[in-house]
C-alpha positions as CSV (number, residue, x, y, z in Angstrom):
1,M,179.8,91.8,92.0
2,K,176.4,91.6,93.9
3,K,176.1,94.3,96.5
4,P,175.6,92.8,100.0
5,M,172.3,93.5,101.8
6,I,173.0,94.6,105.4
7,G,170.4,94.7,108.1
8,V,170.7,97.7,110.4
9,L,169.1,97.4,113.8
10,P,166.5,100.1,114.4
11,L,166.7,102.9,116.9
12,Y,163.5,103.3,118.9
13,D,161.8,106.4,120.4
14,S,159.5,105.3,123.2
15,G,158.0,108.8,123.5
16,K,156.9,108.8,119.9
17,D,156.5,105.1,119.6
18,S,158.6,105.2,116.4
19,Y,161.6,103.7,114.7
20,W,164.3,106.2,113.6
21,M,167.8,106.1,112.2
22,L,171.0,108.2,112.1
23,P,171.9,108.7,108.5
24,G,175.6,108.1,109.2
25,Y,175.0,104.3,109.7
26,M,173.3,104.1,106.3
27,K,175.5,106.4,104.3
28,A,178.7,104.8,105.5
29,I,177.5,101.4,104.4
30,E,176.4,102.7,101.1
31,Q,179.6,104.5,100.5
32,E,181.5,101.3,101.0
33,G,179.3,99.3,98.5
34,G,176.6,97.8,100.7
35,I,172.9,98.3,100.7
36,P,171.7,99.1,104.2
37,V,168.1,98.2,105.2
38,I,166.5,99.2,108.5
39,L,165.1,96.1,110.2
40,P,161.7,95.8,111.9
41,L,161.7,95.7,115.7
42,T,160.4,92.2,116.2
43,T,160.8,89.3,118.6
44,D,158.9,86.8,116.4
45,M,161.4,83.9,116.0
46,D,160.2,83.0,112.5
47,N,160.9,86.6,111.4
48,I,164.3,86.6,113.2
49,T,165.3,83.4,111.5
50,A,164.3,84.8,108.1
51,L,166.2,88.0,108.7
52,A,169.4,86.1,109.8
53,E,169.2,83.8,106.8
54,N,168.4,86.4,104.1
55,F,170.7,89.3,105.0
56,D,174.5,89.2,104.4
57,G,175.5,91.0,107.5
58,F,174.2,93.1,110.4
59,L,175.0,96.4,112.0
60,F,174.1,96.6,115.7
61,T,173.6,100.3,116.3
62,G,173.9,102.6,119.4
63,G,171.0,103.8,121.5
64,H,169.3,102.6,124.7
65,D,171.0,101.2,127.7
66,I,170.7,97.4,128.2
67,N,168.4,96.1,130.9
68,P,170.7,95.1,133.8
69,K,168.8,91.9,134.3
70,M,170.5,90.6,131.2
71,Y,173.8,90.5,133.1
72,K,172.1,89.5,136.4
73,E,172.2,93.0,138.1
74,T,169.5,95.3,139.4
75,A,169.1,98.7,137.9
76,E,171.0,101.5,139.7
77,E,169.5,105.0,139.8
78,F,172.0,106.2,137.2
79,C,171.1,103.5,134.7
80,G,169.3,105.0,131.7
81,E,166.2,104.0,129.8
82,W,166.1,100.5,128.2
83,C,163.9,98.8,125.7
84,D,163.1,95.2,126.5
85,E,161.8,94.4,123.1
86,R,165.0,95.7,121.5
87,D,167.1,93.7,124.0
88,E,165.2,90.6,123.2
89,M,165.2,91.0,119.5
90,E,168.9,91.7,119.4
91,K,169.6,88.7,121.6
92,L,167.7,86.4,119.3
93,L,169.2,87.8,116.2
94,F,172.8,87.9,117.5
95,D,172.5,84.2,118.6
96,R,171.3,83.2,115.1
97,V,173.8,85.4,113.3
98,T,176.7,83.9,115.2
99,E,175.4,80.4,114.6
100,L,175.4,81.1,110.8
101,N,178.8,82.7,111.1
102,K,177.6,85.9,109.3
103,P,179.4,89.3,109.8
104,A,178.2,91.5,112.6
105,F,179.5,95.0,113.4
106,G,178.6,96.6,116.7
107,I,178.8,100.3,117.6
108,C,178.6,101.8,121.1
109,R,175.5,99.9,122.5
110,G,176.4,97.2,120.0
111,L,179.7,96.6,121.8
112,Q,178.0,96.5,125.2
113,L,175.3,94.1,123.8
114,F,177.9,91.7,122.3
115,N,179.6,91.7,125.7
116,V,176.5,91.0,127.7
117,L,175.2,88.3,125.3
118,S,178.6,86.6,125.5
119,G,178.4,86.5,129.3
120,G,180.0,89.8,130.4
121,S,178.7,92.7,132.5
122,L,178.6,96.5,132.2
123,Y,179.3,99.5,134.3
124,Q,175.8,101.0,134.5
125,D,177.4,104.4,134.7
126,I,181.1,104.9,134.1
127,P,181.5,108.1,136.2
128,G,179.5,106.6,139.1
129,Q,181.1,103.2,139.1
130,M,184.5,103.0,137.4
131,V,187.6,103.8,139.4
132,A,190.6,104.7,137.3
133,E,194.0,106.4,137.9
134,I,193.7,108.3,134.6
135,A,190.7,110.4,133.9
136,V,189.2,110.0,130.4
137,S,186.0,111.8,129.3
138,H,183.7,109.3,127.6
139,K,180.8,111.7,126.9
140,Q,181.9,114.5,124.7
141,K,179.9,117.5,123.6
142,P,179.2,118.3,119.9
143,P,180.6,118.2,117.3
144,Y,180.5,114.4,117.7
145,A,182.8,113.8,114.7
146,D,185.8,115.4,116.6
147,P,188.2,113.1,118.4
148,S,187.9,113.0,122.2
149,H,190.6,110.6,123.5
150,S,193.1,108.0,122.2
151,V,192.8,104.2,122.3
152,H,195.5,101.5,122.2
153,I,194.8,98.8,119.6
154,C,196.0,95.2,120.4
155,K,198.3,93.5,117.9
156,G,197.1,90.2,116.5
157,T,193.4,91.2,116.5
158,L,191.0,91.7,113.7
159,L,190.9,95.4,114.5
160,H,194.7,95.8,114.2
161,D,194.5,93.9,110.9
162,I,192.0,96.4,109.6
163,L,193.7,99.6,110.9
164,Q,197.3,98.6,110.8
165,T,198.2,100.8,113.8
166,E,198.5,100.6,117.5
167,H,197.0,104.0,118.5
168,I,194.1,106.1,117.1
169,E,192.1,109.1,118.2
170,V,188.4,108.4,118.6
171,N,185.2,110.3,119.4
172,S,183.3,109.2,122.5
173,Y,179.7,109.5,123.6
174,H,178.5,106.9,126.1
175,H,178.0,106.5,129.9
176,Q,178.1,102.7,130.1
177,G,180.9,100.4,129.2
178,I,182.4,96.9,129.7
179,K,183.0,95.9,133.3
180,T,183.8,92.2,132.9
181,L,184.9,90.7,129.6
182,P,183.7,87.1,128.9
183,A,186.0,84.4,127.6
184,A,184.1,84.3,124.3
185,L,185.4,87.8,123.4
186,T,188.8,89.2,122.9
187,A,189.6,92.8,123.9
188,A,190.9,94.6,120.8
189,A,191.4,98.1,122.1
190,A,191.4,100.1,125.4
191,A,191.3,103.7,126.4
192,E,194.0,105.2,128.7
193,D,191.8,104.6,131.7
194,G,191.7,100.9,131.0
195,L,188.2,100.7,129.7
196,V,187.8,98.2,126.8
197,E,187.0,100.1,123.6
198,A,186.7,97.3,121.1
199,V,186.1,93.5,121.1
200,T,186.2,90.7,118.6
201,M,185.0,87.1,118.6
202,E,188.1,85.4,117.2
203,N,186.6,82.1,116.2
204,K,184.1,83.8,113.9
205,R,184.8,85.3,110.4
206,F,183.8,88.9,111.3
207,I,182.4,89.7,114.7
208,L,183.7,93.2,115.7
209,A,182.4,96.0,117.9
210,V,183.8,99.4,118.9
211,Q,182.7,101.7,121.7
212,W,183.3,104.9,119.7
213,H,181.1,106.3,116.8
214,P,182.6,105.9,113.3
215,E,179.1,106.7,111.8
216,F,179.7,110.3,113.0
217,S,183.3,110.6,111.7
218,Y,183.5,108.4,108.6
219,T,183.4,111.4,106.2
220,A,186.6,113.0,107.7
221,D,188.4,110.1,109.4
222,S,190.1,107.4,107.3
223,N,190.1,104.9,110.2
224,S,186.3,105.1,110.5
225,R,186.0,104.4,106.8
226,R,188.3,101.4,107.1
227,L,186.0,99.9,109.7
228,F,183.0,100.2,107.5
229,S,185.0,99.0,104.4
230,A,186.2,95.9,106.2
231,F,182.7,95.1,107.5
232,V,181.0,95.6,104.0
233,N,183.8,93.5,102.4
234,A,183.2,90.7,104.9
235,C,179.5,90.9,103.9
236,H,180.5,90.6,100.2
237,I,182.4,87.4,100.9
238,S,179.4,85.9,102.7
239,N,176.8,86.5,100.0
């Protein structure tokens, strides 16, 4: 069987003006039978179209905050650094990928991006803006592979189909999160404080995003491996 070619959205260091990548994203895809390729950071529509058409699936990685103007808000003082070029590239690519009904897997920022591009909004800073009866720490200290809190997984969703359980323990390293969920997305998991931790686009073959970081935990955690396995398998089917 032909191995699927999977485009991995680049991480960007503005201080060094350089692309970079966490090895876990790449190694987890390789381990499950895919070939990961780091994409260029580009907003050229011809290039975006070529990427969308020629790769079998796409991993939307973690990283920068998203410019609040994308969800019609002004930046608060606790909003972090964003990269307008990355925001624009990922918007163009996500739109084209969903039009082609190709698999897309989002992690951390990827979940927030899917939410914003589908019409939702974000907490620019969870500790500063989210009010919850139950306190959950969403920004753990190393080692990042260790679990930090539990999430409840919703029955009848793609995520539940993959993991076959209603509760898992996850790691957590983020300060932004979903504030309003658009109609185009379905919540697939939530933390104990009510924060949405996973979303799917149910009318597509495989659009899934999680707030936690399976790229840190896939070597030790079977649920993390199942996520990458399901994603790569969906990319197999599409090629």
